[in-house]
KEKE-3310 file (N, C-alpha, C; in steps of 0.2 Angstrom, whole numbers, plus 5000, padded with zeros to 4 digits):
npx = (4815:4823:4816:4818:4828:4822:4819:4808:4808:4804:4801:4800:4811:4814:4828:4832:4843:4857:4861:4871:4885:4903:4915:4926:4924:4926:4916:4915:4919:4908:4897:4898:4899:4886:4878:4882:4878:4865:4860:4865:4858:4844:4834:4834:4832:4837:4841:4847:4848:4855:4857:4863:4864:4875:4878:4893:4902:4917:4926:4915:4899:4885:4868:4852:4839:4827:4820:4814:4824:4837:4837:4838:4850:4859:4857:4861:4874:4879:4876:4882:4893:4904:4900:4901:4893:4889:4884:4883:4880:4877:4874:4868:4870:4860:4869:4876:4888:4895:4893:4899:4898:4902:4896:4902:4899:4900:4893:4887:4879:4870:4874:4863:4848:4840:4827:4825:4829:4819:4809:4812:4811:4798:4793:4793:4801:4814:4812:4819:4830:4846:4857:4848:4841:4832:4837:4829:4818:4812:4825:4833:4833:4842:4854:4870:4879:4882:4894:4895:4885:4868:4858:4863:4863:4851:4848:4850:4862:4861:4870:4881:4872:4867:4878:4882:4871:4871:4883:4880:4872:4860:4848:4849:4846)
npy = (4353:4354:4361:4375:4378:4379:4367:4354:4338:4323:4313:4305:4293:4282:4274:4258:4252:4245:4254:4253:4258:4253:4243:4252:4263:4280:4296:4305:4296:4288:4296:4300:4287:4283:4291:4290:4277:4277:4285:4276:4265:4267:4264:4269:4277:4291:4307:4304:4310:4307:4307:4309:4314:4316:4316:4319:4315:4318:4305:4297:4291:4298:4290:4289:4294:4284:4281:4287:4285:4284:4296:4305:4301:4305:4319:4322:4319:4328:4341:4355:4355:4354:4348:4339:4342:4332:4333:4324:4324:4315:4314:4305:4302:4299:4291:4284:4291:4299:4313:4320:4329:4336:4344:4351:4356:4364:4363:4369:4365:4374:4372:4359:4358:4346:4348:4357:4347:4337:4344:4346:4333:4331:4337:4329:4329:4325:4312:4299:4307:4313:4310:4314:4326:4341:4353:4364:4364:4366:4364:4373:4385:4380:4379:4386:4392:4389:4385:4386:4377:4380:4374:4362:4356:4353:4344:4345:4351:4365:4375:4365:4356:4364:4367:4355:4351:4361:4358:4347:4352:4356:4369:4382:4396)
npz = (4338:4327:4318:4320:4312:4301:4295:4291:4297:4286:4292:4309:4316:4327:4331:4334:4345:4354:4367:4376:4384:4379:4388:4396:4388:4382:4387:4376:4364:4366:4364:4351:4344:4345:4340:4326:4325:4326:4316:4306:4308:4304:4290:4272:4258:4259:4266:4283:4301:4315:4332:4349:4366:4379:4397:4407:4419:4424:4418:4418:4412:4414:4417:4406:4415:4420:4431:4447:4456:4452:4443:4456:4462:4450:4451:4464:4462:4453:4459:4465:4456:4443:4425:4409:4394:4380:4365:4351:4332:4318:4301:4289:4272:4256:4249:4257:4264:4279:4289:4303:4318:4336:4349:4364:4380:4395:4410:4426:4441:4454:4473:4478:4488:4498:4497:4485:4477:4477:4474:4461:4457:4457:4446:4436:4424:4423:4417:4407:4403:4399:4413:4422:4420:4413:4404:4398:4406:4422:4429:4423:4431:4441:4438:4439:4430:4412:4400:4383:4370:4373:4366:4364:4376:4378:4368:4354:4346:4338:4331:4326:4318:4309:4302:4296:4289:4279:4274:4268:4258:4260:4259:4269:4277)
capx = (4820:4826:4811:4821:4833:4819:4819:4804:4808:4799:4798:4805:4810:4818:4833:4832:4848:4860:4864:4875:4893:4907:4920:4930:4923:4924:4910:4915:4919:4902:4891:4900:4897:4879:4875:4882:4875:4857:4860:4865:4851:4838:4835:4831:4837:4837:4847:4846:4851:4855:4860:4864:4868:4878:4881:4899:4906:4924:4925:4909:4894:4879:4863:4847:4835:4821:4816:4815:4831:4841:4836:4840:4857:4862:4856:4866:4882:4880:4875:4887:4899:4904:4900:4901:4886:4892:4880:4885:4876:4878:4870:4870:4868:4859:4875:4880:4892:4892:4896:4897:4901:4901:4896:4904:4897:4902:4888:4887:4873:4871:4874:4856:4846:4836:4820:4827:4830:4812:4804:4813:4809:4791:4791:4795:4805:4819:4811:4821:4834:4853:4860:4842:4838:4831:4839:4823:4812:4814:4832:4838:4834:4846:4860:4874:4882:4885:4898:4894:4879:4862:4854:4867:4861:4844:4848:4852:4867:4858:4876:4885:4868:4866:4884:4883:4866:4873:4890:4877:4867:4853:4846:4848:4848)
capy = (4358:4355:4366:4381:4379:4379:4361:4350:4331:4318:4307:4305:4286:4279:4269:4253:4249:4244:4260:4252:4259:4248:4244:4257:4268:4288:4299:4308:4291:4286:4300:4301:4281:4282:4296:4287:4270:4278:4287:4271:4261:4269:4263:4271:4281:4298:4309:4302:4313:4304:4311:4307:4318:4312:4320:4316:4319:4316:4300:4294:4293:4298:4286:4292:4292:4280:4281:4293:4284:4286:4304:4307:4299:4310:4326:4321:4318:4335:4345:4359:4352:4356:4342:4341:4338:4330:4332:4322:4322:4310:4314:4300:4305:4293:4287:4281:4295:4301:4319:4321:4334:4337:4350:4350:4362:4365:4366:4369:4365:4376:4366:4358:4356:4340:4352:4357:4340:4333:4349:4345:4327:4331:4340:4323:4332:4320:4306:4298:4313:4311:4315:4315:4333:4344:4361:4368:4366:4369:4363:4378:4389:4377:4379:4393:4393:4386:4388:4382:4376:4378:4369:4355:4353:4352:4338:4344:4356:4369:4376:4360:4353:4369:4367:4349:4352:4366:4355:4342:4354:4360:4377:4385:4402)
capz = (4338:4320:4314:4322:4307:4294:4292:4294:4294:4282:4297:4315:4317:4333:4331:4340:4345:4360:4369:4381:4384:4380:4394:4396:4383:4386:4386:4370:4360:4366:4361:4344:4341:4347:4334:4320:4325:4326:4309:4301:4310:4300:4282:4267:4253:4261:4273:4291:4306:4322:4338:4355:4372:4384:4402:4408:4425:4422:4413:4420:4409:4419:4414:4406:4422:4418:4437:4452:4461:4446:4443:4462:4461:4447:4453:4470:4459:4450:4464:4466:4453:4435:4422:4402:4390:4374:4361:4344:4327:4311:4295:4285:4265:4253:4247:4264:4267:4285:4292:4310:4323:4342:4353:4372:4384:4402:4415:4433:4445:4461:4477:4477:4494:4497:4495:4478:4472:4479:4470:4453:4454:4456:4440:4430:4420:4422:4415:4400:4402:4401:4418:4426:4420:4406:4405:4395:4410:4429:4431:4421:4437:4447:4435:4440:4422:4406:4394:4376:4367:4376:4361:4364:4383:4377:4365:4348:4344:4331:4326:4323:4315:4304:4298:4294:4284:4274:4271:4263:4252:4262:4259:4276:4277)
cpx = (4823:4822:4814:4825:4829:4818:4813:4805:4802:4796:4802:4804:4815:4823:4834:4838:4852:4863:4868:4883:4897:4911:4924:4930:4922:4919:4909:4915:4910:4896:4893:4897:4889:4875:4875:4878:4868:4856:4860:4859:4846:4838:4832:4835:4836:4842:4843:4850:4850:4860:4860:4868:4869:4880:4886:4901:4913:4924:4918:4903:4888:4872:4857:4843:4829:4816:4819:4823:4836:4842:4840:4847:4861:4863:4861:4873:4883:4879:4882:4894:4899:4904:4899:4895:4889:4886:4881:4879:4880:4872:4873:4866:4865:4863:4879:4885:4890:4897:4894:4901:4897:4902:4898:4903:4899:4895:4889:4881:4875:4872:4866:4853:4842:4829:4820:4827:4823:4808:4805:4811:4803:4789:4790:4799:4811:4819:4814:4827:4841:4855:4855:4840:4837:4832:4834:4818:4814:4821:4835:4838:4838:4853:4864:4877:4883:4890:4898:4887:4872:4858:4857:4865:4855:4843:4850:4855:4867:4864:4877:4878:4867:4873:4884:4877:4868:4878:4885:4872:4861:4852:4843:4850:4853)
cpy = (4360:4361:4374:4383:4380:4373:4355:4342:4328:4314:4307:4297:4284:4274:4264:4249:4249:4250:4259:4254:4253:4249:4248:4263:4275:4291:4302:4303:4289:4289:4299:4293:4281:4286:4293:4281:4272:4281:4281:4266:4262:4268:4268:4275:4288:4301:4307:4306:4308:4307:4309:4313:4315:4317:4316:4320:4316:4311:4296:4295:4292:4294:4291:4289:4289:4280:4286:4291:4286:4293:4308:4307:4304:4316:4326:4322:4326:4341:4350:4358:4354:4349:4345:4338:4338:4330:4331:4321:4318:4311:4309:4302:4298:4289:4283:4286:4298:4308:4319:4327:4334:4343:4347:4357:4359:4367:4364:4370:4369:4371:4364:4355:4350:4343:4354:4352:4337:4339:4347:4338:4326:4333:4334:4325:4326:4315:4305:4304:4310:4314:4317:4323:4336:4351:4366:4368:4370:4368:4369:4384:4386:4376:4386:4396:4388:4389:4383:4382:4376:4373:4362:4351:4350:4346:4338:4352:4359:4372:4371:4357:4358:4367:4361:4349:4356:4363:4349:4344:4357:4366:4380:4392:4405)
cpz = (4331:4317:4315:4316:4301:4292:4295:4291:4290:4288:4303:4317:4322:4330:4336:4340:4352:4362:4375:4380:4383:4385:4392:4390:4386:4383:4378:4365:4359:4363:4353:4341:4341:4341:4328:4320:4324:4319:4304:4302:4305:4292:4279:4265:4253:4266:4279:4296:4313:4325:4345:4360:4377:4391:4406:4414:4426:4416:4414:4415:4413:4414:4412:4412:4420:4426:4442:4455:4456:4445:4450:4462:4456:4450:4460:4467:4456:4453:4466:4461:4446:4430:4414:4400:4383:4369:4353:4339:4322:4307:4290:4276:4261:4250:4251:4266:4274:4286:4299:4314:4330:4345:4361:4376:4393:4405:4422:4437:4452:4465:4479:4485:4492:4495:4487:4474:4473:4474:4463:4452:4454:4450:4434:4425:4417:4418:4408:4398:4404:4407:4423:4426:4413:4407:4404:4400:4417:4431:4428:4427:4442:4443:4435:4434:4418:4401:4389:4374:4372:4373:4362:4371:4381:4373:4357:4346:4338:4328:4322:4318:4309:4299:4295:4288:4278:4270:4266:4257:4254:4263:4264:4277:4282)
residu = (MET:ILE:ALA:ARG:LEU:GLY:ILE:GLU:PRO:ALA:ALA:VAL:CYS:PRO:ALA:HIS:ILE:ASP:GLU:THR:PRO:ARG:LYS:GLY:GLU:LEU:PRO:LEU:GLU:TYR:ALA:VAL:ARG:MET:ALA:ARG:GLU:LYS:ALA:LEU:ALA:VAL:ALA:GLY:ASN:CYS:HIS:VAL:LEU:GLY:GLY:ASP:THR:VAL:VAL:ALA:LEU:GLY:ARG:ARG:ILE:LEU:PRO:LYS:ALA:GLU:ASP:GLU:ALA:THR:ALA:ARG:GLN:CYS:LEU:ASP:LEU:LEU:SER:GLY:ARG:ARG:HIS:ARG:VAL:LEU:SER:ALA:ILE:ALA:LEU:LYS:ALA:PRO:ASP:GLY:THR:LEU:ARG:GLU:LYS:LEU:SER:THR:THR:SER:VAL:ARG:PHE:LYS:ARG:LEU:SER:GLU:GLU:GLU:ILE:ALA:ALA:TYR:LEU:ALA:THR:GLY:GLU:TRP:HIS:GLY:LYS:ALA:GLY:GLY:TYR:ALA:ILE:GLN:GLY:ALA:ALA:GLU:GLY:LEU:ILE:ALA:TRP:ILE:GLN:GLY:SER:HIS:SER:GLY:VAL:VAL:GLY:LEU:PRO:LEU:TYR:GLU:THR:ARG:ALA:VAL:LEU:LYS:ALA:ALA:GLY:PHE:ASP:ILE:GLY)
# end
């Protein structure tokens, strides 16, 4: 997605960190901490962009769905309800300084029937996705409205990413 800003990363390196929320940690704090820790976990004398996207239902952080049962549970919880998608980014400069931004988007699913949930689960798009859905696929047809950043719900808030990269001196039009 960062290519939409005219940036081609030199490498894409997963940050192998513990992504377990801390006891009592709120969704916003968690998203920012994960982005920061991911950026700091990748070694190198270069700019490193870390990011994390969290689906929050009130104070509850919904999991990344790794199995169909978890995805179904998330969709049942989100059905007909409004939730927030928090997408945080952190840019670590070669000197170790950090720049951080957060995108908050409100999303509301339509009330989902069992058939709609089953059909969505059959797509497999939910696998590994926060809250058990991917807005850039079939789930978009199940969303009644969003207020905020579509790209933030996808997983990389482009407006905020552009601002952080420009502030760091990147030549972005």
